[in-house]
N, C-alpha and C positions, 0 to 999 in steps of 0.2 A: 926798659921795663917800666910799666906804669903802676904806681901805687894806688890801690883802690880801698876806700873806706865804705863799708856797707852800713845802712841803717835798717835794722831789723835782724833779730836772732831767733826766728822761729823756723818752721819747716821750709818755707820758701828761701829763707836765708841760708839753710844748709845746701840747697841746690845751687844757689848763687856762689857759695864758696867753692863748690866743685867746678862750676863753670869758670871761675877765675883760675883755678888750678889747672884746668884743661888747656888753657891758653899759654903760649910761650912768652907773651908780652905783658902779662899782668901778674900782680902780686897782692895778696890781701894784706893791708896795712893796719886796719882798725875795724872793729865791730861796735856799733853804737846801738843801744837799745834801752828802753825805759827800765828794764830790770837791773841795769848796772847803775848803782847809786853814785859812784865816784869814777873819775877818769884815772886809769892806771896802765902801766906797761906790763904786759904778760910775756910769756916765753916767746910766742909767735907773733903777736900783734897787740895793739892797744885795745882796751875796752873802756866804755863809758856811756853816759846818757847822750841822747841826741844833741843836747845843749853844748856838748863838748866839741862841736864842729870847729869853732875857732881855735881850740887847743890842738886839734888834729892838723889843721892847716898851718899852725905855727911850727909844729914839730916835724911835719912831713911835707916838705916843699913840693909843689905841683901835684899834690894828691887830688884824685878825682873821686866823686861820690856816686853811690847807687842806692836807691831805696829798695831794699829786699823784703818787701811786704806784699803778700798775695792779695789782700783785700783792696779793691780799687779805691774805695772812698777813703780808707785810712792812708793809702799810699799818697793820695792827693793832699790830704791834711798834712802829712809829713813834708811833702814838697813845699807847701806854703809855710809851714812852721820853720823849716831850715833857713829860709830866706836867701838861698844861693842863686847865682846866675845860671843860665842854661849851660854856659861854658864850663861850669864846675862839675857837671855830670858826665859820666862815661856811658857809652853804648856798648853792650857786650853781646857778642855773637859766638855761639859755640862753633868750634872748628868743623863739626860734621854738618852744620846747617848749609843749605844751598840758597844763595842769595843772588837774584838777578842784578846785573850791573846797573840797570835802570831804576832799581828800587831806591826809595828814600826812607831812611829810618831816623827817628828823632832821638834826642838826648835822653838818657836814663832808661832807654828801652832795652830789654833782654830778649834774645832769640835763642831758644834752647836747642838741645841736641836733636838732629834729624828734621828740624823744621825746614819748610820750603817756601821761599818768597819769590814769586814770579814777576814778570815784566811790569814795570810802571806801577807797582804797589807803593802806596804812601802810608807810612806808619808814623803816628805822632809820638809825643814824649811820654816816658814812664809807662810804656806798655809791656805786657808779658805775652810773648808768642811762645807757647809752651811746647813740650816735647812732641815732635812729630806733627805739629800743626801745619796746615797748608793754606796759604793765601794765594789764590790764582790771580791772573792778570788784572790790573786796573782796580784792585781793591783800594778803598780809602778807609784806614783805621785811625780813628781819632785818639786823643790823649787818654791815658789811664784805662785803656781797654785791656782785658785779659782773654786771650784765646787759650782755652784749656788743652790738655794733650789730645792729639788726634782730631782736632776740629778741622773741617774742610770748608773754606769759603770759595765758592765758584766765582767766575769772573764778574768784575764790576759791582761787588758788594760794598756797601757803606756800613761801617760799624761806628756808631756815634760815641761820644765821650763817656767813659766809665762803664760801658756795657761789659757783661761777662757771659761768654759763650761756653757752655759746659762741655765736659769731656765727650768726644766722639760725635758731637753735633755736626750737621751738614746744612749748608745754606745754598739754595739755588741762585743762579745769576741775577744781578741787577736788583737785589732787594736791599732794604735798610733795616738794621737793628738799632732801635732807638736808644737815646742816651740813658745810662744808668739802668738799663733793662737787664734781665737775666734770662738766658736760654738754657733750659735744663739739659742734662747729659743725655746723649743719644737722640736728641730731637732732630726732626727733619723739617727745616724751615722752608715753606713754599709760599709764604706771604710775608710782607714786611711787618716788623714788630714795632709798635709805637714806643714812646719814651716811658720809662719807669713802670714797667710791668714785668711779671714773671710769666714766661711762656714755656710750654713743654709738650712733648708728645710727637707722634708721627702720623699725620702732620701736626706741627706745633700749633697749640691754641693758647690763648691767654688764660692764665689761671687766676691771677690776682694782681691788683695794683701794688706798687711799692710805695710805702709812705715816705714822705720827705721829712 
């Protein structure tokens, strides 16, 4: 049984708790969030601020961490803030997900219920592949990406760092979604999307730049 400490106690954190409980080999050991002012033991797990990482590691040997925050940029900030090594993070896959044996999935990434990851897909660190999302063969999904529920990436799609593809969006083969861009829910992407823009529609068109 692997003890897991999650960082983040919002809506996405609730889903991560259920994912941990759905597995037979993981147990929730601590919940860290800025809303907790002090580190303390509760009935089921420890709670405290993110700065309590060292205390969690002292009290729970071999604990692994996961950043349970849906916002991509905040998830990256927390990863940098915690100062942990990649070996300190767990990769969580829901038992109902279908994962090709040739797929590679990075540390701190979560694969939610009903997701399908096909042959030779590469997924980076701290990604969210949400409920029922499909990544077809040869996709390359970089760090801190979020594929929302029911997203479909056709073959050989590249999704660059920090991009967020909205619920139910579909992307045709061999396109690129640029880094830190947002694709709106229900969009049909038939042309590559550049970095740091919001695109939406069917077909998807650029709506506005994203300010850095």
